[in-house]
C-alpha positions in Angstrom: 0.2 -0.2 0.1 1.6 3.4 -0.9 2.6 5.8 1.9 0.0 8.6 0.9 -2.9 5.8 1.4 -2.0 4.5 4.7 -4.6 4.3 7.2 -4.6 7.2 9.8 -7.0 7.7 13.1 -10.6 6.8 12.4 -10.0 5.1 9.4 -8.8 8.4 7.4 -5.9 8.1 5.2 -2.7 10.2 5.7 -3.2 11.5 2.1 -7.1 13.1 2.9 -5.8 14.4 6.4 -2.8 16.4 4.4 -5.2 17.6 1.7 -7.5 18.9 4.4 -4.9 20.8 5.9 -3.8 22.4 2.9 -6.9 23.1 2.2 -7.6 25.1 5.6 -4.1 26.9 5.1 -4.7 27.8 1.7 -8.4 29.2 3.0 -6.8 31.6 6.0 -5.0 34.7 5.5 -1.4 33.9 6.3 1.8 36.0 6.1 4.2 35.8 3.3 6.5 33.8 5.4 7.8 33.5 8.9 11.2 34.9 10.1 12.9 34.3 13.4 11.3 37.7 14.3 7.7 37.1 13.7 5.6 37.1 10.7 5.5 39.4 7.5 2.5 40.5 5.8 1.9 42.5 2.4 -0.2 45.2 2.6 -3.4 43.8 1.3 -2.7 40.5 3.7 -2.2 42.5 6.9 -5.7 44.4 6.0 -7.3 41.1 5.9 -5.4 39.8 8.8 -6.0 43.1 11.2 -7.2 40.8 14.4 -4.5 38.0 14.0 -1.7 40.6 13.9 -3.6 42.7 16.9 -4.0 39.3 18.9 -0.2 38.4 18.2 0.8 41.8 19.4 -1.4 41.1 22.6 0.4 38.0 23.2 3.8 39.5 23.0 4.6 38.6 19.0 5.7 40.9 16.1 4.4 41.5 13.1 5.9 43.2 10.2 3.8 44.7 7.3 5.9 45.7 3.8 4.4 47.8 1.4 6.1 47.9 -2.4 8.7 50.4 -2.6 8.1 51.5 1.2 9.5 51.0 4.5 8.3 48.0 6.7 6.2 48.6 9.8 6.5 46.8 13.1 3.4 46.0 15.0 4.1 45.3 18.9 2.4 45.7 22.1 2.5 49.4 22.7 2.8 48.7 26.7 5.5 46.6 26.1 7.3 48.6 24.0 6.7 51.5 26.3 7.9 49.6 29.2 11.2 48.6 27.5 12.0 52.5 26.2 11.4 53.3 29.6 14.2 51.1 30.9 16.6 51.4 28.0 16.3 55.3 27.3 18.6 56.9 30.0 16.8 60.3 31.2 19.8 62.1 32.4 17.9 64.7 33.9 19.5 67.7 35.5 17.4 69.5 38.4 18.7 72.9 39.8 17.4 75.1 42.4 18.7 78.5 42.0 17.6 82.3 43.2 14.2 80.2 44.2 13.5 78.9 41.2 13.9 75.2 39.8 15.2 74.6 36.5 14.6 71.1 34.7 16.7 70.3 31.6 18.4 67.2 29.7 22.0 67.9 28.8 22.5 67.8 24.8 18.6 68.5 24.4 16.8 71.8 22.8 14.2 71.7 26.0 13.9 73.0 29.5 11.2 74.3 32.1 11.8 76.5 34.8 9.2 77.2 37.9 9.2 78.6 41.4 7.7 74.9 42.3 9.6 71.7 41.4 5.9 69.9 40.4 5.1 72.7 38.1 8.7 72.9 36.8 8.3 69.1 36.2 5.0 69.7 34.6 5.9 72.4 32.1 9.0 70.0 31.3 6.9 67.3 30.3 4.9 69.7 28.0 8.2 70.6 26.7 8.9 67.0 25.7 5.6 66.3 24.0 6.0 69.5 21.8 9.2 68.3 21.0 7.9 65.1 20.0 5.2 66.9 18.1 8.0 69.0 16.2 10.3 65.7 15.8 7.6 63.8 13.7 6.7 67.3 11.9 10.7 67.9 10.9 13.3 67.3 13.2 13.3 63.6 12.6 15.2 64.7 9.7 17.8 66.9 11.0 21.3 65.0 11.7 21.5 66.4 15.5 17.8 65.2 16.0 17.7 62.0 14.2 18.8 59.6 17.2 16.3 61.0 19.4 13.7 58.3 18.0 13.5 56.3 20.9 13.0 59.1 23.1 10.2 60.5 20.9 8.5 57.0 21.0 8.5 56.8 24.8 7.2 60.3 25.3 4.2 59.4 22.4 3.6 56.1 24.3 3.6 57.5 28.0 0.9 59.5 29.8 2.2 62.7 31.7 2.5 60.5 34.8 4.5 57.9 33.3 7.0 60.2 32.3 7.0 62.3 35.1 8.0 59.0 36.9 10.6 58.2 34.3 12.2 61.4 34.5 12.2 61.5 38.3 13.1 58.0 39.0 12.6 55.4 41.8 11.8 57.2 45.2 13.9 56.0 47.6 
């Protein structure tokens, strides 16, 4: 008896079981190929597979979407990405109290805040970070001296004001 006709469970042949599996795969919206880093979808496949992409992201998976002649986009869990950036982007915030005013700044970055109350200065600094993120996405991303701030901008965009303040001030002793 040929291998493809061998009896399988419940009297089915392995050939028929395989054909049903192939038929099921062809009916599903599957990525173009699997990579070590996740699933890669074409634009149309991604649109048709949005639920599967979001479900994968929720489980911690990675999906990438490629458009012809364009860059590739990655879909990941936003809270996982935010937490990773929070742990890896160094705040390096400097706080100075001078002449009754608090100054908050990050050396090497074009934003700072000053107020008579520290909490107010931190809130103004967070507003400055938000403004910088908007400017970065609008035009600063192309400037050589701002190009490497991508991770900082993503952290700003993914965080609430409270999360940014906690990141800036570090753990409470």
